[in-house]
N, C-alpha and C positions, 0 to 999 in steps of 0.2 A: 594437509590444508581438509576439513570436510567439504565432501561437494552438497547442497542441498538441491532438490528439485520441485517446482512447483510447476503445476500444471492446471489448465483450463477443465472446464466439465466432461468435455467430449475428448480430451488428450491430444488433440491436435496442437495445440500451444504450449509448449512448456518454457520455462526459462531457469538454467543451472545458475549456482549463487557459489560460492568460496566463502569459508572460515563462519563464525560467529555474527549476529545481524551487530551494524553500527550500532541501532536501534534499534524499539517497537515500540510503536505506538496508535493510541485511535484517535480517530478525529469525528468528529460531531458533528461538521459543518451542512448545511444543506446542500451543497456543491455532492461532498461523498455521501451522501444520505441517497440522493436523486442515482446517482453515479453507481451505487452498489445494491440498489433496492432493500437496503437497510437501515437501523438506525444509528447506524455510525461504518465507518471503515477502518479494519486492524490491518496495519504494515508493517511492514520490516524493511529496512535500508540496510543495504549490501554494497560493499566498496567494490568497483569495476576490476579486472574485466567479469561478464559474466555473457553468457551464451544462450542464443533464442533458438528454439526447434521449432520450425511450423512456420503458417504465416499469422498476421497478426494487422487488424486494422487499428488507423488510429484517431485521435481527439487530441486536438490541441485547446487547452482549458487556460485561461487567465484568471490566477486566483485575487482574490483580493488588496493584495498589497502588491498587487502588478506583475509577478513574475509569472511565466506561461508554463505549463505542465503536458508534458504528451506520453496522453494514455493510451497504452497498447490493450486491444481485444480479440477475441478469436471470433474469425468472421463467421463460423460456423453456428457457435453453442451462444456467442454473446458474453461468454468471460472476461472481466478487466482484471486482468492479468499483475499487470506491473506498470508505472511511469518512472519517466525521468523528468527531472527540471531543467528546463532549456539553456542553455548557457552553461549550466554546469551538471551535464546528464553524463559527462565521463569520468566523474567521480563516484557518483555512488545511483545506483536504482533502486525503485519502492515496489516491494512485492507485498503482493495479496498475500496474508498471514492464511485464510482456509486454503489459498491454492495448494501451501503444502500437505494438506491431509493430516498433520500429524499434532494431537490432541497435548503431546510433550513439548511442543513449541516453545520457546519464552513466551513469558508473560508480559504486557505491556509497561512499560518505564511511565510514558508521559500520553497526558492527553489532551486534544488542543479542540479548543470552539465548545469548550463549555456552555457559554450559552445559549448555546443550541441543542444540547444533551434532552435525553427524553427523560422525567421526572423518574422514572419508573426502572432506568440503567444504573444497575451501582458498579461503582469500580472498585478494583482491588485494591487496598490498606496500599500505602505506600509512593501511590502516584503524583507524579509531577501534572497540576492539574492550572493549566490557563483556560482565561474567558475565552479569547481567540489566538490568532499564531502569534506565537514568542518572536519568531523571527522578521 
């Protein structure tokens, strides 16, 4: 099984995941835009277990539908590298695609919160697109 490593900008915080992503998606919600400083978040979900190397700061946020997410940031450079959903975080972890620094990383299959997508953002053909979060 292939191991992939994603890291923060300064390299202090890393996460190792195994296998292929369960899914890859983009989120255009305003919280993800603010959290990433970009117009959307690109995330890849992986099965547990995963291994974290380095120290992380945490931020707990409640989503629109009531689920709580624990975001992990590098306390040195501020990169938001990964997060888990409270209560189900033992099943999967969502990792920022950019942390892998791999232009050949699999493309997204899903786009959520299309109602918040910037008009100039063009999505690949064949993506499942949802106005909000389908869950």
